[in-house]
C-alpha positions in Angstrom: 88.1 94.3 111.5 91.5 93.4 112.7 93.6 92.1 109.8 96.8 90.3 110.8 99.6 88.5 108.9 99.4 85.0 110.4 102.2 83.7 108.2 104.9 86.3 107.2 106.6 83.9 104.8 107.4 86.4 102.0 106.1 84.1 99.2 107.0 85.1 95.7 103.5 84.3 94.4 101.3 82.9 97.1 98.1 81.5 95.7 95.2 79.0 95.8 94.4 78.7 99.5 92.1 75.7 100.4 90.9 75.0 103.9 90.8 71.3 105.0 88.0 71.0 107.6 89.1 67.5 108.7 92.6 68.5 109.6 91.9 72.2 110.4 94.8 73.3 108.2 95.2 75.7 105.2 96.8 74.3 102.0 98.2 76.9 99.6 100.8 77.2 96.8 103.7 79.4 95.9 103.6 79.4 92.1 107.1 80.7 91.5 109.0 79.1 94.5 107.4 76.5 93.4 105.9 74.7 96.3 102.7 73.3 98.0 102.3 74.5 101.6 100.4 73.2 104.6 99.8 75.9 107.3 98.6 74.9 110.7 97.1 78.0 112.4 97.0 76.3 115.8 100.8 76.0 115.9 101.9 78.5 113.3 103.9 75.7 111.5 104.1 75.8 107.7 105.2 72.6 106.0 106.7 73.1 102.5 106.6 70.5 99.7 108.9 71.5 96.9 107.5 71.0 93.4 109.4 70.2 90.2 107.6 73.0 88.2 105.3 75.9 88.7 102.1 75.0 90.5 98.9 77.0 89.9 96.4 75.6 92.4 95.4 72.5 94.3 92.3 70.5 95.4 91.6 68.2 98.4 91.2 64.5 97.6 88.7 62.2 99.2 91.4 60.8 101.3 94.6 62.4 102.5 96.1 63.1 99.1 96.2 66.5 97.4 95.5 67.1 93.7 98.1 69.5 92.4 97.9 71.5 89.2 101.4 71.7 88.0 102.4 73.6 84.9 102.0 70.5 82.6 99.1 68.7 84.3 97.5 67.3 87.4 99.4 65.1 89.9 98.6 63.5 93.3 100.7 64.6 96.2 101.1 62.2 99.1 101.7 64.4 102.2 103.1 61.5 104.1 105.9 60.9 101.7 106.1 64.1 99.6 105.9 61.9 96.5 104.0 62.9 93.3 102.0 60.6 91.1 100.9 61.8 87.7 97.2 61.9 87.1 96.2 63.8 84.0 98.4 65.8 81.6 97.0 69.1 80.4 98.9 70.9 77.6 102.0 69.0 78.6 103.4 69.3 75.1 103.1 73.1 75.0 106.0 74.8 76.8 104.4 78.2 76.3 101.6 77.6 78.8 101.1 76.5 82.4 98.1 75.8 84.6 96.9 78.6 86.9 93.7 79.2 89.0 91.2 76.4 89.7 88.6 75.1 92.1 86.3 72.0 92.5 82.6 72.4 91.8 79.9 71.0 94.1 79.9 67.8 92.0 83.6 67.1 92.7 85.1 68.1 89.3 88.1 70.4 89.2 87.8 73.4 86.9 91.3 74.7 86.1 92.6 77.2 83.6 95.8 77.5 81.6 97.7 80.7 80.6 100.7 81.7 78.5 104.0 81.9 80.3 105.0 84.9 78.2 103.4 87.8 76.3 101.9 85.8 73.6 98.3 86.9 74.0 95.2 84.9 75.2 96.3 81.4 74.4 94.9 79.7 77.6 91.9 77.5 78.1 89.5 76.4 80.8 89.2 72.7 81.5 86.9 70.4 83.7 88.7 67.4 85.1 86.7 64.3 86.4 87.9 61.8 89.0 88.0 59.0 86.4 90.7 61.0 84.5 88.6 62.3 81.7 89.1 65.9 80.7 86.8 68.4 78.9 88.1 71.6 77.3 85.4 74.1 78.1 86.6 77.4 76.8 89.6 78.8 74.9 91.1 82.2 74.1 91.9 83.0 77.8 94.6 85.4 78.9 95.0 84.8 82.7 92.3 82.5 84.2 91.2 83.5 87.7 88.3 83.9 90.2 87.0 80.4 89.6 84.2 80.0 92.1 80.7 78.4 92.4 77.4 79.5 94.0 76.2 77.5 97.0 73.8 75.5 94.9 76.4 74.8 92.3 74.4 76.2 89.5 76.5 79.4 88.8 80.1 79.5 87.8 82.1 82.7 88.3 85.2 83.2 86.2 87.5 86.1 85.3 90.1 86.6 82.5 92.1 89.0 84.6 93.4 91.3 81.8 89.8 92.1 80.8 89.0 93.3 84.3 85.6 91.6 83.9 84.1 88.9 86.1 81.7 86.7 84.2 78.9 84.5 85.5 77.6 81.4 83.7 74.6 79.1 84.4 76.1 75.7 85.2 74.2 72.4 84.6 75.2 70.2 87.5 74.4 67.0 85.6 76.4 67.7 82.5 78.8 70.5 83.4 77.5 72.5 80.5 77.6 76.3 80.6 75.0 78.8 79.3 73.7 82.2 80.0 77.1 84.0 79.9 76.9 87.5 81.3 79.2 90.2 82.8 78.8 89.9 86.6 81.1 92.8 87.6 83.8 95.1 86.1 86.8 96.2 88.1 87.8 99.8 87.7 91.1 100.8 86.1 92.4 102.2 89.4 91.4 99.2 91.5 93.9 96.6 90.1 92.7 93.5 88.3 90.5 90.6 89.5 92.5 87.6 90.8 91.2 84.7 92.9 87.7 84.5 94.4 85.5 82.4 96.7 81.8 82.4 97.6 80.5 82.7 101.2 77.5 81.0 102.8 75.3 83.9 101.8 76.1 83.4 98.2 78.3 86.5 97.9 81.4 86.5 95.8 84.7 87.7 97.4 87.4 88.8 94.9 91.1 89.7 95.4 92.4 92.8 93.6 95.9 92.2 92.3 97.7 95.6 92.5 94.6 96.9 94.3 95.5 96.2 97.9 91.9 95.1 98.6 89.1 92.6 98.6 85.6 93.2 97.2 82.4 91.4 98.2 79.7 91.2 95.5 76.1 90.2 96.1 74.6 87.5 93.9 73.1 90.2 91.7 76.5 91.8 91.1 76.0 94.7 93.4 79.2 95.7 95.3 78.5 95.1 99.0 81.8 96.1 100.6 85.5 96.7 100.1 88.2 95.6 102.5 91.5 97.4 102.4 94.6 95.2 103.0 98.2 95.8 104.1 99.5 94.0 101.0 99.6 95.4 97.5 99.0 92.1 95.6 96.4 89.9 97.3 95.8 86.8 95.2 93.1 84.6 96.6 91.2 83.7 99.7 89.6 80.8 101.6 87.2 80.6 104.6 88.7 78.5 107.4 88.6 77.9 111.1 86.3 75.5 113.1 83.3 77.7 112.2 84.5 78.7 108.7 84.3 82.3 109.9 88.0 83.3 109.3 89.0 84.5 105.9 92.6 83.6 104.9 94.2 85.7 102.1 97.3 84.8 100.2 99.5 87.4 98.6 102.6 88.0 96.4 105.7 90.0 96.4 106.9 89.1 92.9 107.5 92.2 90.8 107.5 94.7 93.7 110.5 96.9 93.9 109.8 97.9 97.5 107.8 95.1 99.1 106.3 95.7 102.5 106.7 93.5 105.5 103.4 91.6 104.9 103.7 91.3 101.1 103.9 87.6 100.2 102.4 86.7 103.6 99.1 85.0 104.5 96.6 87.3 106.1 93.6 86.5 108.3 90.5 88.3 109.6 86.9 87.7 110.6 84.6 89.3 107.9 81.4 88.7 109.8 80.1 86.0 107.5 80.9 82.3 107.2 82.2 80.3 104.3 81.2 76.9 102.8 83.1 73.6 103.1 85.5 73.1 100.3 84.4 70.6 97.7 86.7 67.6 97.3 87.8 66.0 94.1 85.6 62.9 93.6 82.4 61.8 92.0 79.3 62.2 94.2 78.6 59.0 96.0 81.9 57.4 95.1 85.3 57.9 96.7 88.3 58.3 94.6 89.8 55.2 96.1 86.9 53.2 94.5 88.1 54.7 91.2 91.6 53.6 91.8 92.8 57.1 92.8 94.3 58.3 96.1 
């Protein structure tokens, strides 16, 4: 496989790539810069939307707006004007935490986790946000939430608390959002970095980025390690399938904390892994657009 750096932007902490099928562009964030970015592979142009506070992840709206997980809660970004509109606060009154990794499930709810900004231990939590603005706190005692991904049928949630090096799987009830059947799906070896972002391909396999591991791993639905892809960046963070056929894997990376970063560290990589991805779920209730709910 030929792996290339399609956007050598030297991001401090590139994260959260999401492919927009409608516009054929890649949305991603730089947590520390902080900014939301829109990368057009056809032209190579990258549009930067500066954010007022650290931004952990994003989700596509039913229309053109982008739901952004800022440190203190969720806000809508209007790409036409660059303006932000608050949607739902999350731990806004706790300056010790910020939002981090997240992804929409197949039912259009955003699952997003919080984490401590400093070395205060596992004080984060996992939340499920609905398009009507309601919020459910699903799980607490989390150190660094990552690898949020869903099986093709939407009935399995994958999730990692990065410092534990363990990726867990849960049975997910699509009707209620309830979790059960918690189990250890995979464990990352000490010399392979820690699990960061993840996504699921059309065959139901989970791809995981290894922070400080310079690689991606692909796990079969039963947790068996299928393959390892070495990367020219030390700290890959997350990935998203894109392109007209969803057969290109885009990988974000970070250069934060590296004393001798390489040319590609902090860039966005791309390669064809030989499998296709799934369309990214948008933030809305099934059968109802967010505009019907009074949201962008």
